[in-house]
C-alpha positions in Angstrom: 15.6 -15.0 2.5 16.9 -13.3 -0.6 19.7 -10.7 -0.2 19.1 -7.0 -0.5 20.1 -6.7 -4.1 17.8 -9.5 -5.2 14.8 -8.0 -3.4 15.5 -4.6 -4.8 15.7 -6.1 -8.3 12.4 -7.8 -7.7 10.8 -4.5 -6.6 12.1 -2.8 -9.7 10.7 -5.6 -11.8 7.3 -5.3 -10.2 7.4 -1.5 -10.8 8.1 -1.9 -14.5 5.4 -4.5 -15.0 2.8 -2.3 -13.2 3.9 0.7 -15.3 3.2 -1.2 -18.5 -0.5 -1.2 -17.7 -1.0 -4.5 -19.5 -2.0 -6.5 -16.5 -5.4 -7.3 -15.0 -6.5 -5.3 -12.0 -6.4 -8.3 -9.6 -2.8 -9.1 -10.6 -1.8 -5.4 -10.3 -3.2 -5.3 -6.8 -1.3 -8.4 -5.8 1.9 -7.0 -7.3 1.4 -3.8 -5.4 1.0 -5.7 -2.1 4.2 -7.6 -2.9 6.0 -4.4 -3.7 4.9 -2.7 -0.5 6.2 -5.7 1.5 9.5 -5.6 -0.3 9.8 -1.9 0.1 9.2 -2.0 3.8 11.7 -4.8 4.3 14.3 -2.9 2.3 13.7 0.2 4.3 14.3 -1.7 7.5 17.5 -3.1 6.2 18.7 0.4 5.2 17.9 1.7 8.6 19.9 -1.0 10.3 22.9 -0.2 8.0 22.6 3.5 8.7 22.6 2.9 12.5 25.7 0.7 12.1 27.5 3.4 10.1 26.6 6.1 12.6 28.0 4.0 15.4 31.2 3.4 13.4 31.6 7.0 12.5 31.1 8.3 16.0 33.2 5.6 17.7 36.2 7.0 19.6 39.6 6.1 18.0 41.2 5.5 21.4 39.6 4.3 24.7 40.5 7.7 26.4 38.7 9.7 23.7 35.1 10.8 24.3 32.6 9.6 21.7 31.3 12.1 19.3 27.6 12.6 20.1 27.0 15.3 17.5 24.2 13.3 16.0 22.5 13.1 19.3 22.0 16.8 20.2 19.6 16.1 23.0 22.2 14.1 24.9 24.8 16.8 24.7 22.3 19.5 25.7 21.4 17.6 28.9 25.0 17.0 29.8 25.9 20.7 29.5 23.2 21.8 31.9 
């Protein structure tokens, strides 16, 4: 599997080719399908990275420290009841 940057570059390449308007309809549809697949895969990768960053940012610095659950308001609200 190609890395994130390679897939993003391919998506941008497909976008530019489709914008040119100099391609047959069948080829444009095929390129669009490929672009959708690439975009969905890239979106999943970004979501994974965002979750990892949230975990790292909210991780307590010491074992005694409570984790910061600010991003999870529902959890805090239930605990305070």
